[in-house]
C-alpha positions in Angstrom: -20.0 -15.7 -2.4 -18.0 -15.6 -5.6 -15.6 -12.8 -6.4 -13.9 -11.7 -9.7 -10.1 -11.4 -10.0 -10.3 -7.6 -9.5 -12.5 -8.1 -6.3 -10.3 -10.9 -5.0 -7.2 -8.7 -5.4 -8.8 -5.9 -3.5 -10.1 -8.3 -0.9 -6.5 -9.7 -0.3 -4.7 -6.3 -1.0 -2.7 -7.9 -3.9 -2.0 -7.2 -7.6 -4.6 -8.5 -10.0 -1.8 -10.1 -12.1 -0.6 -11.8 -9.1 -4.1 -13.3 -8.3 -4.5 -14.3 -11.9 -1.2 -16.1 -12.0 -2.2 -18.1 -8.9 -5.4 -19.0 -10.6 -3.7 -20.1 -13.8 -1.2 -22.2 -11.6 -4.2 -23.7 -9.7 -3.0 -22.4 -6.3 -6.4 -20.5 -6.0 -9.5 -22.5 -6.9 -11.6 -20.7 -9.3 -14.5 -21.3 -11.8 -14.5 -20.0 -15.4 -18.0 -19.0 -16.6 -16.8 -18.4 -20.2 -15.9 -14.8 -19.7 -14.2 -14.5 -16.4 -12.8 -16.3 -13.5 -15.0 -16.5 -10.4 -13.1 -17.3 -7.0 -15.2 -18.5 -3.8 -14.3 -16.0 -1.0 -14.7 -18.7 1.5 -11.5 -20.4 0.8 -9.4 -17.5 2.2 -11.4 -17.6 5.7 -8.9 -20.0 7.3 -6.0 -18.2 5.9 -7.1 -14.8 7.4 -7.8 -16.6 10.7 -4.3 -18.0 10.6 -2.9 -14.6 10.0 -4.8 -13.0 12.7 -3.7 -15.7 15.2 0.0 -15.2 14.2 -0.4 -11.5 14.6 -1.8 -11.9 18.2 0.9 -14.4 19.0 3.6 -12.0 17.8 2.0 -9.0 19.7 2.0 -11.1 22.9 5.7 -12.2 22.4 6.6 -8.5 21.9 4.8 -7.4 24.9 6.3 -10.1 27.2 9.0 -8.9 29.7 12.5 -10.1 29.3 13.3 -12.4 32.2 16.1 -11.4 34.3 19.1 -13.6 33.9 20.1 -15.4 37.1 23.8 -15.4 35.9 24.2 -11.6 35.9 25.4 -10.4 39.2 26.1 -6.7 40.2 29.6 -6.6 41.2 30.2 -2.9 42.0 
C-alpha cells in the first residue's frame, strides 16, 4: 500500500516537512508519480517491530527486581 507524504507523517507521528526531507535525502524510498511522492508503507514494518521489541525489553528490565548485594551486611 502506498501513502502520500501527509499520510506517512500521520502514520509515523512525524511532521510532514521532516518526512519530505527524508525522501529528498533518499533515507525513505519513494516513487514520484509526477505530482506527488508515494511511499510504500511496508518499509516501516520492521522499524515498528524493532521499536515494539525494544519497548518490551525496557518494560521487562524496569520490572525486574534489584538483586540483593551480597557485600552489604546489617551491622546494628
